[in-house]
N, C-alpha and C positions, 0 to 999 in steps of 0.2 A: 715839792714844797716851794716856797717863794724865795725871792732874792734875799729877804731879811734872814731867812734860815741859813742860806749859803754864807751870808756875812758872819753869822755866829760860828759856823764851822771853820771859816778861815781863822778866826781868833782862837778857836779851840785847838787848832793844829799847833799852836805855840805853847800849849800847856805842857808842863813836864810829864813825861811818860810815867814817872814814879807815882804821879797822882792816880794813875790807873792801876797801880800794882805791877807795872812793868819796869824792871830794872835789871841789874846784873844777875839777880837770882832767877829771873824769868827770861833771860835772853835766849834766842834760838840757838846761839852759838855755843852755849854752855854744854857741859856733859849732861847726859840723861839723868833725871832726878832719881833719888834713891828708890822711890816706889816702882820705877821702871826696871830695876835690876831683878835678877832671878832669885827671888826669895819666896818662901812658903807662907809668910805672914799675910793676913787679910790686907788687901790693898784698897786705898781710897780711890773713888772714881775721879777721873780727870775731866775738868770743865774748862773750856776756852771760850771767852767772850770777846767778839771782834766788833768794834764800832768806833765812833768818834764822839760827837756831842752827847750821844746817849750814855756814854760812860763818864762824862764830866759832871761832877756833883760835889757837894761838900766833902764827900769821900767817894772814891772810885767804886763803881758798881761791883767789880770783882771782890773788893774787900768787904763791902756791905753784905753781899750774898754769901761769901765764905764764912763770915761771922754768924750770919743767920743759920746756916746749915750746922755749924759747929755748936751753936747753942742748943740744938735738939739732938746732939750726939749722932749726927749723920754727916760728919765732916767730909768735904771733898776738896781736892786740889783745884782751886779756882784761879785762873790766870786771865789777864786782859791784854789785848793787842789793839793798838791804834791803827785803824784801817787806812791803808794808803802809804804807810811808812815803809813797808816791805811787802813782798809777794806773799800770797796765801801759802804756797809751799813752804816758805821759810818760817812763816808764823806757826805752822803745824809741826815743824821739826823739833821743837823743844821737848816733845814727848813722843815716845815710841808709838803710843796709840792714845787717841782721845775717846772718852765715853760719850761726851756731849760737846758740841760746838754750837754756840749761840751767836747768830749773826744779825747785826742791826740792818734790817731790810732797806732802810732809807738810803744806804750807801750804794746799792746796786745801780740805781739810776737817779741819784740825787733827789730822792723824794717822789719820783714818778712811777708809782706802782701801776699806773694805767698806761705808761709808756710802752710802745711795741716791743722794746728790747728787754723789758723786766723779766718775763718768764725765762728767756734764754740766759740772762745773767744769773738767775737763780740756779738754773740747770748746770751752768758751767761751774759755779761755785760748789754745788753738791758733788759734781764729778771729781773735783780737786780734793775735796775732803775725804771722799770715799776711796780715793786712790791711796790715801795715807792711812785711814782708819776705816776699814770696810764696815764694821758693825756700829760705827758711831751714830748717835742720835743727833740729828741736825735740827736746830730750833731757830725759826725766824723770829726776830724781835721787832714787831710792828711799832711804829712811833706814834706820837700824838700830834695834834694840830693846835699850835699855840695861839693863833690869831687869824682873823679874816672870816669871810662868810662860811667857810667850811669848818670853822672851829666849833663843831657841835658834836654831840654824841652820834648823830647820824652820819656826819662827815667822817669821823674817825672810823666808823664801821665800814665805810667804802675801802679805806686803806686796809683794814683787817681782812675783808673778804678777798681782795686781790692777793693778799699774802696766802690766804687759804687755798685759792685756786692754784697758785704756784707750788704750794706745799703738797697738794694732792697729786699733781703731776709728777712730783719728785719723791713721793713717799717720805716726807719729812714732817716735822711738827711746827706749830705756831703758838707762841706765847700770847697772853692776853694783856700785855703791857700797855699798848696804846689805848685801847678802850677804857681800861681802869684808870689810867693816868688822866685822860681827858675828862672822864666823869668826875673825878676828884677835883680837878682844877676848876670845873664849872660849878660844882656844888659847895666847895669849901674855900672861899677866898681868904679865909683866916689862916690857912695853912700855907706853908712854903712848898707847894707842889713844884712850882718852877722857882728859880732864884729870885726873879722879879717880873714885873709886867713887861719889862724890856728885854729880859734875858730868859730865854725858853729852856735853858738847861735845867736838869732836875735840881730842885732845892732839897733840903734835908728830908722833908716828908715825901717828895717825889722819888728820891733814891730809895727810901725805905719801902715805898709802895711798889716800885719796880722789882725790888728784891723779893717782896712777898709773892708777886706774880710769877717770878721765875722759880721761887721755892715750890709753888704749887705744881708747876708742870714738870719739874725735875723729880719731885718726890711723890707726886700724886696725893699729898696730904694737905690738910688745911693749915694755913699760916696762923690761924686764930690761936692765941695763947703764946705766941713767940714773945720774947722779952722786948720791952720798950727801949732798953739800953743794950747796945751791942758792943762788945769789946773787940776793938780792931787791933790785931797784932802789930807791933811796931809803931804805934801812934800813942801820943800822950793822952789825947782826949778820946772818949768813947762817943759813939753816936747815941744821943739820948733824946727821946721825945716823951711826951706825957703818955701815961698808960691809956687814957681816954682816946688820944689821937692814934696811938698804935692799934688799939682795938678797932677803931673805924677803918683804918687802912687795911688791916688784916681781913676784916669782914668784907670789905669792898673787893679786894683782890680775889677772895674765895668766891664771892657771889658772881663776879664776871667770869671767872674761870669755870664755875659750874654751869653757868648759863651757856657758855660757848664750848662746853666740853667736847661735843662731837666734832667741832671744827678745829680743835687743837691738834688732833691727829686724824686728818681727813681721809687718809688712805687706809686706815685700819678698821 
């Protein structure tokens, strides 16, 4: 990505980790969560999202996705970690095992999926995750292109395809976040897909759309019909968009996911 994206990330590094759903309750140094203990009750799936600017939005992506899953009575334990603040091994240590780890692919080579070192960086990350959670489903989170000559649907698909190539080599999955996000930002200037023209972080509609894309790959189900208002635990204000906007974002996320379905799990 370009220097302007790097500038955004530098600013993002100073955002409170609590914004991402990372605080004392999700610290790697804490005791294992109750669901990790030896009990016989049905256990929620554990989801870890690792990223930086991709997680910064009016509400952190872990909270939005967690609320979306809970709204359909498929709750999961969704945690977020800010990439670069600690090693991957330490990030993983807050759970005995992870069912899903979602990684912002932009972080591997600071936006350069075509960089020679990108495939090796993905492979090294996968090795670390599987050494902790052997059966974990690892999902790459492709990003969007906010501006410049490559800020097109064709341009973002180049990023997506590079992620698919790396995913196939490592037998992991790829979300359709970037393609859906870019399509919405180009088609619906009336929505807050990004915070503003100058700030490429997800706006309220972009955060909702990303959650719909992640919901699709995590559950294999359509996000169409999910509520337009999501109750976020621990926050006074809910995430609320209009029913019409929610329907558009849900349908777009599912359309792109279905279109790229064979590429989301390229090794299967």
